[in-house]
VOTI-288855 format. One record per atom (N, C-alpha, C, O): x, y, z; residue in three letters. Coordinates in steps of 0.001 Angstrom, whole numbers, plus 500000, padded with zeros to 6 digits. Example, Ala and Ser with C-alpha at 12.3 -4.5 7.8 and 13.67 -1.06 7.14 Angstrom:
REM residues 2
513190494310507800ala 512300495500507800ala 513200496700507800ala 514236496681508465ala 512850497750507080ser 513670498940507140ser 512900500030507870ser 513409501138508039ser 
This chain:
REM residues 338
706160028418375634met 704705028328375784met 704174029581376469met 704692029991377507met 703139030190375889lys 702482031346376457lys 701154030935377090lys 700538029945376696lys 700737031712378069arg 699424031516378686arg 698479032533378049arg 698652033743378198arg 697483032020377341ile 696625032863376507ile 695174032734376941ile 694655031630377108ile 694533033877377120ala 693098033924377399ala 692392034452376162ala 692779035484375614ala 691363033754375723val 690551034196374595val 689190034591375140val 688480033761375708val 688821035863374966ile 687552036363375483ile 686565036441374327ile 686598037370373521ile 685692035451374263gly 684717035364373186gly 684753033993372549gly 685780033589372002gly 683646033270372610gly 683604031903372107gly 682894031749370784gly 682368030677370482gly 682868032832369968gly 682314032732368630gly 683292032051367691gly 684288031478368132gly 683010032112366399ser 683835031410365423ser 685282031892365432ser 686203031076365458ser 685493033211365412trp 686850033727365325trp 687616033515366625trp 688793033158366591trp 686977033725367758gly 687638033452369026gly 688027031987369141gly 689122031662369601gly 687122031101368719thr 687411029673368759thr 688555029325367821thr 689423028527368175thr 688569029916366622ala 689645029645365662ala 690996030078366213ala 691982029356366065ala 691057031242366844leu 692321031721367408leu 692758030838368577leu 693951030600368767leu 691800030358369352ala 692132029427370431ala 692734028149369865ala 693696027613370416ala 692170027662368770ile 692676026438368133ile 694097026658367619ile 694975025825367846ile 694326027774366929ile 695668028060366400ile 696677028157367534ile 697776027609367443ile 696301028858368609ala 697210029010369746ala 697526027658370377ala 698678027390370721ala 696515026805370533ala 696731025481371132ala 697580024602370224ala 698449023875370704ala 697341024661368930arg 698163023901367989arg 699630024333368069arg 700542023550367805arg 699828025590368437asn 701180026133368553asn 701821025799369902asn 702950026207370176asn 701103025064370733gly 701669024608371994gly 701420025485373197gly 702014025266374253gly 700544026485373061his 700287027392374178his 699162026873375079his 698333026069374653his 699148027337376311arg 698058027027377233arg 696932028007376968arg 697133029218377068arg 695756027510376633val 694655028366376210val 693456028194377121val 693024027078377410val 692924029336377571arg 691679029366378333arg 690697030231377559arg 690961031408377314arg 689563029651377175leu 688580030363376357leu 687370030711377216leu 686738029835377805leu 687057032013377277trp 685886032462378023trp 684701032641377089trp 684829033206376003trp 683535032148377529ser 682281032390376824ser 681173032514377859ser 681163031799378860ser 680243033426377610arg 679086033519378509arg 678052032444378190arg 677125032216378968arg 678213031783377039asn 677286030744376612asn 677676029418377270asn 678681028807376905asn 676894028993378216arg 677241027782378979arg 677204026528378115arg 677898025554378406arg 676401026546377056glu 676383025407376135glu 677727025285375419glu 678227024179375217glu 678311026423375037val 679629026428374400val 680677025882375357val 681479025026374987val 680669026376376582val 681651025947377583val 681542024450377832val 682550023743377817val 680334023966378059ala 680140022544378352ala 680556021670377174ala 681177020624377362ala 680218022092375979ser 680533021304374791ser 682041021198374563ser 682552020130374228ser 682746022315374748ile 684205022295374560ile 684873021407375599ile 685735020596375259ile 684491021550376845asn 685142020774377907asn 684742019296377889asn 685516018436378309asn 683536019005377405arg 683062017623377398arg 683529016857376165arg 684012015729376270arg 683381017481374992ser 683636016736373751ser 684620017418372809ser 684834016949371691ser 685220018522373252his 686224019244372464his 685671019734371131his 686353019712370106his 684422020175371173val 683767020768370016val 682966021970370488val 682280021899371508val 683047023078369750asn 682162024203370014asn 680880023929369235asn 680802024188368035asn 679885023407369926ser 678675022909369265ser 677817024026368688ser 676938023764367867ser 678057025273369106val 677252026398368639val 677933027122367485val 677281027493366509val 679242027324367594tyr 680009028019366563tyr 681175027128366119tyr 681855026533366955tyr 681399027040364838leu 682516026272364286leu 682429024800364683leu 683428024184365054leu 681239024257364600ser 680981022913365125ser 681647021805364315ser 681727020668364779ser 682123022119363119ser 682739021087362278ser 684175020771362680ser 684763019822362161ser 684750021551363600glu 686167021406363931glu 686359020836365344glu 685733021303366295glu 687221019834365472thr 687581019308366788thr 688662020176367399thr 689678020456366763thr 688445020602368635leu 689407021456369325leu 690476020620370010leu 690184019522370483leu 691713021115370076pro 692739020416370847pro 692291020220372290pro 691629021089372859pro 692642019106372874glu 692210018797374240glu 692796019752375268glu 692308019821376396glu 693835020488374893ser 694477021405375840ser 693684022685376062ser 694002023450376972ser 692655022936375249ile 691834024138375426ile 690814023899376535ile 690061022926376512ile 690809024799377492phe 689839024734378591phe 688901025918378469phe 689353027053378320phe 687588025668378530ala 686590026727378421ala 685990027031379788ala 685885026150380642ala 685601028280379983thr 685060028698381268thr 684136029894381077thr 684271030642380109thr 683202030070382000ser 682353031260382036ser 682782032212383147ser 682089033185383443ser 683929031926383761arg 684456032760384844arg 685688033512384345arg 686664032905383903arg 685627034837384421phe 686754035644383983phe 688016035335384778phe 689118035302384230phe 687841035113386063glu 689011034859386911glu 689777033630386441glu 691008033622386427glu 689049032605386062ala 689690031377385602ala 690355031577384242ala 691445031056384004ala 689708032329383346ala 690263032554382013ala 691516033417382070ala 692467033181381324ala 691526034411382946leu 692598035409382967leu 693729035082383924leu 694741035783383943leu 693582034045384709asp 694604033689385687asp 695953033443384999asp 696083032528384186asp 696945034260385327glu 698315034168384809glu 698400034380383293glu 699416034038382688glu 697367034931382673ala 697388035129381224ala 698428036179380831ala 698526037237381454ala 699193035873379798glu 700159036826379242glu 699572037574378048glu 699847038757377850glu 698766036876377259leu 698078037475376122leu 696572037349376341leu 696076036276376685leu 695851038444376140val 694394038439376277val 693804038798374926val 693928039934374468val 693161037824374288ile 692579038022372972ile 691143038508373134ile 690305037802373696ile 690860039702372647leu 689515040265372719leu 688794039922371421leu 689063040521370380leu 687879038959371483ala 687223038449370282ala 685704038507370389ala 685001037726369748ala 685203039434371198ala 683757039630371322ala 683315040732370361ala 684156041502369898ala 682026040831370049pro 681551041922369188pro 681885043288369769pro 681993043443370986pro 682046044272368901ser 682482045602369338ser 681520046238370333ser 681948046921371264ser 680216046016370138his 679258046666371031his 679308046098372445his 678816046728373381his 679900044910372614ala 679963044278373935ala 681304044457374621ala 681442044119375796ala 682292044978373915thr 683662044976374432thr 683832045831375672thr 684468045394376631thr 683283047033375683arg 683450047914376848arg 682864047263378104arg 683487047282379165arg 681686046698377981gly 681070046053379132gly 681874044870379630gly 682015044683380839gly 682409044061378713leu 683217042915379108leu 684497043354379805leu 684907042751380796leu 685126044400379288leu 686337044912379936leu 686034045402381349leu 686833045221382269leu 684878046020381503gly 684487046448382846gly 684286045270383778gly 684670045326384946gly 683690044208383271asp 683484043010384081asp 684805042321384433asp 684925041690385483asp 685793042449383543met 687099041816383755met 688054042668384571met 689125042203384961met 687675043909384832tyr 688597044926385332tyr 689468044444386496tyr 690679044661386499tyr 688859043800387469ala 689599043380388663ala 690694042376388351ala 691660042260389105ala 690555041644387238ser 691530040596386895ser 692558041046385874ser 693453040278385520ser 692445042281385393leu 693358042765384360leu 694637043321384988leu 694597043973386031leu 695773043051384334lys 697065043453384873lys 697895044171383821lys 697729043967382618lys 698789045014384308gln 699594045860383424gln 700474045054382478gln 700727045481381352gln 700937043906382921glu 701864043137382088glu 701172042385380950glu 701850041877380057glu 699868042302380960met 699140041610379899met 699239042371378579met 699250043602378562met 699310041630377478ile 699198042223376149ile 697791041939375638ile 697373040784375556ile 697072042990375298phe 695703042859374819phe 695725042840373292phe 696242043755372650phe 695159041787372732val 695154041599371280val 693707041684370798val 692892040810371093val 693403042732370065ser 692038042897369582ser 691852042140368280ser 692544042393367294ser 690902041203368290ala 690497040481367087ala 689092040910366677ala 688420040225365906ala 688661042052367204thr 687322042588366960thr 687381043623365849thr 688148044582365939thr 686591043447364814lys 686617044351363669lys 685361045212363675lys 684421044969362919lys 685361046207364528gly 684212047093364630gly 684558048345365399gly 685628048442365999gly 683650049303365380ile 683779050563366099ile 682604050680367049ile 681478050329366696ile 682855051165368241glu 681787051307369230glu 680735052296368736glu 681056053436368400glu 679498051862368694thr 678436052676368113thr 678202053958368889thr 678052055022368288thr 678167053880370201ser 677803055036371016ser 678851056133371000ser 678519057307371160ser 680130055764370805ser 681212056746370908ser 681998056958369624ser 682689057968369483ser 681904056025368689gly 682726056096367490gly 684180055757367746gly 685045056075366930gly 684460055114368873lys 685845054815369239lys 686268053436368756lys 685472052499368688lys 687552053348368423arg 688158052066368078arg 688389051247369347arg 688329051786370452arg 688652049958369196met 688795049093370356met 689999049471371217met 689952049308372436met 691066049969370612ser 692215050417371404ser 691823051583372303ser 692294051685373435ser 690958052462371797gln 690505053601372590gln 689540053169373686gln 689574053700374796gln 688681052206373374val 687766051666374389val 688565051011375514val 688245051185376690val 689596050265375153leu 690445049624376157leu 691112050658377051leu 691114050523378275leu 691675051684376440arg 692340052733377240arg 691350053423378168arg 691656053680379332arg 690154053723377647asp 689131054352378493asp 688859053520379734asp 688698054060380829asp 688807052218379562thr 688384051321380631thr 689448051124381692thr 689132051066382880thr 690709051021381282val 691758050637382239val 692736051763382567val 693664051555383348val 692549052950381987ala 693540054023382158ala 693777054403383612ala 694884054796383981ala 692743054287384438ala 692915054636385848ala 693797053631386576ala 694316053919387655ala 693964052462385989lys 694724051384386616lys 696110051232386001lys 697091051048386722lys 696200051307384658phe 697489051211383961phe 697295051592382494phe 696165051667382013phe 698391051829381794gln 698368052067380360gln 698527050721379647gln 699559050066379798gln 697533050304378880pro 697544048948378337pro 698514048759377172pro 698779049686376406pro 699025047567377060arg 699809047128375896arg 698811046558374893arg 698026045672375232arg 698837047059373673phe 697763046749372723phe 698314046368371360phe 699242046997370852phe 697730045329370775val 698036044918369413val 696715044608368707val 695844043943369269val 696574045090367483cys 695398044797366664cys 695743043688365686cys 696708043807364931cys 694966042612365691leu 695152041505364764leu 694053041594363707leu 692874041432364019leu 694442041854362450ser 693443042083361416ser 693949041579360074ser 695147041373359878ser 693011041384359157gly 693369040906357828gly 692351039910357318gly 691422039555358044gly 692504039443356072pro 691522038553355449pro 691565037151356028pro 692483036387355733pro 690585036806356845ser 690691035555357607ser 689325035037358027ser 688821035421359082ser 688721034180357230phe 687521033475357660phe 687930032364358621phe 688841031587358333phe 687250032295359764ala 687614031338360807ala 687629029903360290ala 688559029147360574ala 686612029533359540lys 686494028154359065lys 687684027764358198lys 688185026644358300lys 688138028677357347glu 689258028376356463glu 690579028309357225glu 691446027495356905glu 690728029172358239val 691959029160359040val 692142027814359727val 693214027214359640val 691107027335360407val 691249026079361157val 691275024866360235val 691719023792360640val 690801025027358991ser 690860023932358021ser 692208023836357330ser 692421022953356499ser 693121024741357667gly 694471024672357129gly 694714025458355858gly 695762025300355232gly 693768026307355457his 693975027109354263his 695038028179354540his 694968028837355577his 696009028374353657pro 697013029419353870pro 696365030786354053pro 695547031209353236pro 696733031470355126thr 696116032739355505thr 697204033693355977thr 698142033282356660thr 697078034968355613ala 698035035991356055ala 697284037164356657ala 696327037669356070ala 697725037596357835val 697104038717358535val 698201039637359071val 699390039411358848val 697769040682359785val 698700041681360310val 698500041849361812val 697368041895362293val 699605041941362546ala 699577042329363955ala 700137043746364041ala 701329043964363824ala 699271044707364360ala 699670046110364403ala 699750046592365846ala 698791046470366608ala 700896047136366207gly 701078047665367557gly 702163048719367566gly 703082048677366748gly 702063049658368481thr 703056050726368543thr 704355050259369172thr 705402050862368939thr 704309049200369961asp 705511048657370578asp 706013047465369768asp 705293046483369587asp 707254047553369279ala 707799046517368410ala 707868045166369104ala 707566044141368493ala 708257045152370362asn 708373043883371084asn 707009043207371235asn 706890041990371091asn 705993044004371524asp 704657043434371718asp 704115042835370421asp 703594041719370424asp 704234043564369324arg 703692043031368067arg 704493041829367580arg 703926040918366976arg 705789041810367829his 706586040648367436his 706262039447368318his 706309038308367853his 705935039689369578leu 705544038592370463leu 704251037951369974leu 704131036726369948leu 703277038785369586val 702027038265369045val 702286037527367734val 701696036477367482val 703157038068366912gln 703504037433365642gln 704037036020365847gln 703607035087365170gln 704958035865366763thr 705566034554366985thr 704629033607367726thr 704680032395367520thr 703779034151368582ala 702875033297369355ala 701805032657368482ala 701391031527368743ala 701350033363367448phe 700225032868366653phe 700592032394365258phe 699794031706364621phe 701764032737364767ser 702140032244363439ser 702240030725363481ser 702870030152364370ser 701604030081362497phe 701544028623362470phe 701766028169361033phe 702033028995360159phe 701661026890360782glu 701948026323359462glu 701197027040358344glu 701787027378357317glu 699918027271358533asn 699105027902357488asn 698700029325357845asn 697962029958357090asn 699163029840358975phe 698716031136359487phe 699931032048359632phe 700684031949360600phe 700109032932358660arg 701288033788358596arg 700919035197359058arg 699945035780358581arg 701699035733359982ile 701418037055360528ile 702546038014360177ile 703717037753360452ile 702166039126359564tyr 703084040234359343tyr 702877041257360466tyr 701908041160361219tyr 703769042224360580thr 703620043247361606thr 703745044649360996thr 704389044842359965thr 703119045605361654asn 703379047019361373asn 703021047827362620asn 702512047278363598asn 703288049126362579asp 703020049967363748asp 701817050879363537asp 701618051824364301asp 701019050611362517asp 699876051461362182asp 698594050892362784asp 697804050251362093asp 698400051132364065val 697216050625364754val 695946051262364198val 694942050577364002val 695986052559363944val 694799053262363434val 694356052673362104val 693171052406361904val 695304052469361195gly 694956051910359893gly 694397050504359978gly 693426050174359298gly 695012049671360814ala 694547048295360960ala 693148048247361559ala 692305047468361115ala 692901049073362561glu 691582049065363204glu 690494049618362285glu 689422049025362169glu 690763050742361638leu 689744051336360781leu 689538050515359510leu 688410050391359033leu 690605049958358959gly 690447049098357801gly 689573047909358110gly 688669047582357341gly 689834047255359234gly 689069046084359625gly 687627046391359958gly 686772045509359875gly 687340047621360332ser 685981048009360711ser 685164048484359510ser 684059047998359268ser 685722049440358758val 684966050044357660val 684713049050356540val 683696049141355853val 685617048108356345lys 685402047128355272lys 684114046343355480lys 683523045874354507lys 683666046187356719asn 682407045479356961asn 681217046265356429asn 680245045683355948asn 681297047588356515val 680227048441355978val 680197048331354458val 679131048196353856val 681372048389353850ile 681449048285352393ile 680971046910351938ile 680365046786350874ile 681239045875352737ala 680800044524352387ala 679280044414352384ala 678715043686351568ala 678614045125353285val 677150045155353246val 676689045740351920val 675756045232351297val 677351046812351491ala 677002047438350212ala 677255046480349046ala 676445046395348122ala 678379045761349091ala 678683044796348036ala 677628043698347981ala 677248043248346900ala 677159043273349140gly 676095042282349173gly 674808042814348571gly 674105042090347865gly 674493044075348844met 673297044682348247met 673381044659346721met 672408044330346042met 674547045008346192val 674752045012344741val 674463043621344173val 673768043483343167val 675010042591344834ala 674778041224344371ala 673313040839344514ala 672745040204343626ala 672702041220345627gly 671303040880345862gly 670364041525344859gly 669303040980344553gly 670753042684344347leu 669951043368343334leu 670085042715341967leu 669357043053341033leu 671020041779341857gly 671190041077340586gly 672214041697339669gly 672337041291338514gly 672964042693340171phe 673998043310339358phe 675226042400339305phe 675416041555340179phe 676047042577338286gly 677144041655338049gly 678486042127338561gly 678576043001339422gly 679540041521338004ala 680904041746338469ala 681357043185338283ala 682121043697339101ala 680897043857337213asn 681247045258337007asn 680879046085338239asn 681671046884338739asn 679664045866338703ser 679142046670339807ser 679886046390341105ser 680216047308341856ser 680148045105341360val 680864044738342586val 682284045294342563val 682768045794343578val 682954045212341416ala 684315045736341312ala 684346047234341546ala 685232047734342239ala 683390047958340976ala 683323049403341186ala 683089049728342659ala 683702050640343215ala 682194048966343275leu 681874049194344688leu 683090048965345567leu 683366049768346458leu 683821047881345334ile 685017047588346127ile 686063048688345955ile 686668049138346928ile 686269049114344709thr 687297050113344436thr 686963051454345081thr 687813052071345723thr 685733051897344910arg 685341053168345526arg 685197053025347039arg 685387053992347776arg 684865051829347499gly 684839051592348943gly 686220051703349551gly 686378052230350653gly 687228051208348835leu 688601051337349309leu 688993052806349412leu 689636053217350377leu 688604053590348415ala 688900055028348467ala 688217055674349666ala 688794056537350329ala 686991055254349937glu 686225055833351042glu 686836055485352396glu 687016056363353240glu 687153054212352606met 687733053819353899met 689131054417354072met 689547054714355193met 689852054591352969ser 691186055182353057ser 691106056650353448ser 691930057125354229ser 690112057384352911arg 689960058796353270arg 689810058968354774arg 690453059821355385arg 688948058141355360leu 688724058246356799leu 689984057871357566leu 690384058579358490leu 690605056769357191ala 691778056297357918ala 692937057279357824ala 693598057547358827ala 693198057822356632leu 694294058773356466leu 694028060051357250leu 694953060658357790leu 692779060452357310his 692423061638358103his 692772061430359570his 693136062375360271his 692658060181360033glu 692935059867361430glu 694395059490361684glu 694755059108362798glu 695231059597360656gly 696664059383360858gly 697205058061360370gly 698376057756360592gly 696372057259359701ala 696834055976359168ala 697727056203357945ala 697803057310357413ala 698390055147357518arg 699259055219356346arg 698600054533355154arg 697887053544355321arg 698834055048353969ile 698236054486352773ile 698718053053352543ile 697977052236351994ile 699953052736352956glu 700469051375352785glu 699609050363353533glu 699405049246353058glu 699111050747354690thr 698246049850355457thr 696930049619354733thr 696417048501354712thr 696386050667354142met 695116050538353444met 695257049723352159met 694282049137351690met 696441049682351597met 696683048862350410met 697108047437350776met 697296046598349895met 697257047168352062gly 697769045884352515gly 696688044945353015gly 695513045089352679gly 697107043975353827leu 696211042915354278leu 695047043439355115leu 693918042973354964leu 695314044406355997ala 694270044922356881ala 693330045887356174ala 692289046250356722ala 693687046308354962gly 692848047197354188gly 692260046489352987gly 691198045874353077gly 692958046576351855leu 692473045978350612leu 692223044478350748leu 691208043972350269leu 693143043767351397gly 692999042315351514gly 691715041918352204gly 690967041083351697gly 691451042509353360asp 690244042171354115asp 688994042667353407asp 687945042026353470asp 689102043809352733leu 687959044350351989leu 687529043395350876leu 686343043098350737leu 688483042919350089val 688153042008348988val 687513040726349517val 686508040261348978val 688099040157350578leu 687563038918351131leu 686127039105351608leu 685252038304351281leu 685888040155352376thr 684582040332352995thr 683520040727351979thr 682340040427352161thr 683935041396350913cys 682978041805349888cys 682629040680348919cys 681582040733348272cys 683479039669348805thr 683261038643347788thr 683092037233348342thr 682532036373347663thr 683565036977349562gly 683569035627350101gly 682194035135350517gly 681409035888351093gly 681906033894350231ser 680599033320350564ser 680403033132352066ser 679272032950352518ser 681486033171352848leu 681378033015354301leu 681188034354355029leu 681096034387356257leu 681132035440354281ser 681026036773354880ser 679617037040355396ser 678661037051354620ser 679487037251356690arg 678185037568357277arg 677692038937356817arg 676496039122356589arg 678604039895356680asn 678211041243356265asn 677705041250354829asn 676702041893354521asn 678390040542353964arg 677933040436352583arg 676569039757352527arg 675706040155351745arg 676377038740353351tyr 675104038029353383tyr 673955038971353761tyr 672897038958353131tyr 674178039786354796val 673136040731355209val 672785041654354048val 671610041870353752val 673812042199353387gly 673557043086352266gly 672836042403351122gly 671937042982350512gly 673229041171350829glu 672600040447349732glu 671117040221350006glu 670283040377349114glu 670797039859351226glu 669386039637351568glu 668597040947351552glu 667426040958351172glu 669225042042351958leu 668570043351351852leu 668302043692350393leu 667245044222350051leu 669276043381349535gly 669101043634348113gly 667954042839347520gly 667338043268346544gly 667664041692348096lys 666555040856347633lys 665213041319348197lys 664164040783347841lys 665256042323349082gly 664013042891349588gly 663612042470350981gly 662553042876351460gly 664431041662351654arg 664093041246353015arg 664397042371354009arg 665219043244353731arg 663733042345355164his 663944043349356199his 665091042925357116his 665333041734357317his 665792043916357669leu 666966043653358491leu 666641042750359670leu 667376041800359940leu 665556043030360373glu 665216042237361557glu 664995040779361197glu 665395039882361939glu 664369040545360077glu 664128039179359615glu 665450038476359304glu 665619037296359610glu 666378039204358699ile 667673038624358323ile 668489038276359558ile 668963037148359695ile 668652039234360449thr 669530039034361603thr 668947038065362619thr 669696037445363374thr 667633037921362655ser 667028036991363609ser 667398035549363300ser 667343034688364178ser 667769035288362071gly 668153033934361695gly 669648033690361710gly 670109032628361291gly 670416034673362193met 671880034548362221met 672358034231363629met 671846034787364600met 673330033345363744ser 673846032972365058ser 674959033891365546ser 675272033905366736ser 675563034662364633glu 676631035563365006glu 676385036960364440glu 675609037141363502glu 677061037931365028val 676864039335364682val 677529039659363347val 678648039223363078val 676824040431362514ala 677433041054361338ala 677848042458361764ala 677000043342361882ala 679140042673361995glu 679627043917362584glu 679242045156361776glu 679079046239362338glu 679097044999360466gly 678803046155359640gly 677482046827359950gly 677312048012359663gly 676538046095360531val 675216046656360814val 675315047808361811val 674775048886361565val 675991047591362918asn 676163048655363909asn 677308049594363562asn 677233050796363817asn 678370049044362980thr 679534049869362671thr 679202050931361629thr 679809052002361629thr 678250050653360745ala 677857051656359751ala 677418052948360423ala 677765054037359966ala 676658052832361502val 676188054013362231val 677369054741362868val 677463055967362810val 678266053969363476ala 679429054567364123ala 680331055276363118ala 680821056375363380ala 680546054647361973val 681412055237360945val 680785056509360389val 681473057512360200val 679486056471360127arg 678832057679359601arg 678929058830360593arg 679187059966360196arg 678728058553361867ser 678825059608362881ser 680242060142362988ser 680451061351363085ser 681218059237362971leu 682614059647363055leu 682996060494361848leu 683637061534361993leu 682603060050360655ala 682936060790359436ala 682297062173359440ala 682924063148359027ala 681063062263359901ala 680390063559359956ala 681099064501360924ala 681257065690360645ala 681518063962362052arg 682224064779363044arg 683562065289362511arg 683998066391362845arg 684209064465361672leu 685522064821361140leu 685438065576359817leu 686447066078359324leu 684238065658359240gly 684086066327357962gly 684610065510356791gly 685076066077355803gly 684540064184356888val 684990063288355824val 683762062747355090val 682857062179355702val 683748062932353766glu 682602062490352979glu 682691060989352721glu 683706060499352228glu 681616060255353058met 681580058804352874met 680214058411352316met 679361057928353061met 679997058610351028pro 678665058394350458pro 678190056950350485pro 676995056705350652pro 679091055986350325ile 678650054586350383ile 678151054259351776ile 677100053639351935ile 678897054672352779thr 678484054453354168thr 677147055113354448thr 676296054529355118thr 676951056338353937asp 675684057038354143asp 674519056221353581asp 673472056107354219asp 674704055659352393gln 673621054900351772gln 673388053570352485gln 672245053130352612gln 674449052931352947val 674298051683353708val 673491051939354975val 672599051162355315val 673801053022355668cys 673038053372356874cys 671568053613356553cys 670685053192357300cys 671311054296355432ala 669928054598355064ala 669141053323354792ala 667959053243355126ala 669783052325354190val 669094051064353920val 668928050257355206val 667861049703355468val 669991050196356001leu 669947049385357222leu 668967049924358251leu 668242049161358890leu 668948051248358407his 668286051810359587his 667207052856359293his 666545053339360212his 667030053206358017glu 666071054276357716glu 665020053862356695glu 664252054700356224glu 664978052579356348gly 663925052084355482gly 664106052325353999gly 663189052069353219gly 665261052808353593lys 665506053050352176lys 665727051729351455lys 666294050801352032lys 665296051628350221ser 665509050392349469ser 666939050348348936ser 667551051384348676ser 667455049146348781ala 668809048990348257ala 668908049530346831ala 669929050108346460ala 667875049350346042arg 667903049843344660arg 667960051373344629arg 668699051954343834arg 667186052015345489ala 667207053482345539ala 668580053988345976ala 669063055004345476ala 669201053275346910ala 670535053675347369ala 671555053560346242ala 672391054446346062ala 671486052467345486ala 672417052264344373ala 672238053340343315ala 673220053872342799ala 671006053660342992met 670747054675341973met 671202056058342423met 671673056853341610met 671063056347343715glu 671494057647344218glu 673011057794344122glu 673516058870343801glu 673737056708344400leu 675190056764344249leu 675577057010342793leu 676504057773342523leu 674895056388341874met 675221056540340459met 674873057918339916met 675419058333338894met 673969058637340587lys 673550059959340120lys 674343061096340753lys 674063062269340507lys 675336060741341572arg 676144061798342190arg 676887062582341113arg 677124062066340020arg 677258063835341418pro 677963064652340416pro 679234063970339923pro 679951063338340699pro 679503064102338639leu 680703063516338057leu 681939064252338562leu 681888065448338849leu 683054063521338668arg 684269064110339241arg 685505063363338753arg 685413062308338125arg 686669063946339061glu 687941063255338786glu 688088062066339742glu 687685062153340902glu 688661060962339263glu 688830059792340127glu 689714060107341315glu 689495059579342405glu 690706060957341126ser 691684061231342187ser 691210062253343194ser 691937062554344141ser 690002062807343024glu 689500063756344012glu 689375063064345364glu 689113061864345443glu 689564063837346418ser 689680063255347757ser 688343062908348394ser 688316062342349486ser 687234063232347740ser 685947062926348349ser 684969062455347275ser 685154062719346087ser 683935061761347714gly 682849061386346834gly 682969060002346227gly 684048059413346179gly 681827059495345762phe 681786058156345164phe 682411058196343764phe 682475057170343087phe 
């Protein structure tokens, strides 16, 4: 039995807490939402997120970091990317060198363009060098807790750490593979959300399967260019944390990022769309971070550029789609361009 702290009481954090508890571990779930905490401890239901699922009685929820992190061996970071640095700062006094930090956050910090492993190192480097594993892959929270067969990846540079995470969370329907490509797993899980917004726009515009398939395929090429430039391996981009998660997020009806794009394609404004959502669509902010990172590195990412223009610069989804189609013709194997 492991002592596990889950930081973040949204759908995915709650799902991971459920899987860990089903596996026999002691789980403490932190949420700043007092309604979530009270509901879990009173009736074993997260009444705000994932309300259809009964939580194991062994899960204890708290709004106090000290209580969540007390004796924790694994710390699951499941908050939105834009909030992670601040939360780590708030937790700083309770963080210890022996903890393994497992990032379940699929995003890039907007202000810095840094991955979650880099944000973690920035925050705790003065105290210790953190043990880090990225958990990524095609995994809708609702389907995981409902028992649907699911496969994901635990990526870490230390073999013992990633294997520990693999064994701690692998369950009857939840299969975890491992690799040592942290960069690929993090960037794959982040950039696919941007591409999913684009896929939603295509659907919202009324275009069919041809268009979505083209978008996914060229989106994979785009996210791979960035990841390989940063040292990732092509095998990771063709695997669960790359292609697998991209296909799910671009086509699945439970995808928040696809939903945002689809509504944009129908002509709705971003503020109107997000105001009615209970959870963050990571692609909205990550698009800005990815575009800035790509520009700094000299990596061409035309789909990301157009997604940013629609999300944040008032461009219409139809104009963005037409601009991509009018780009200069090229060989498919060329290293840049749509």
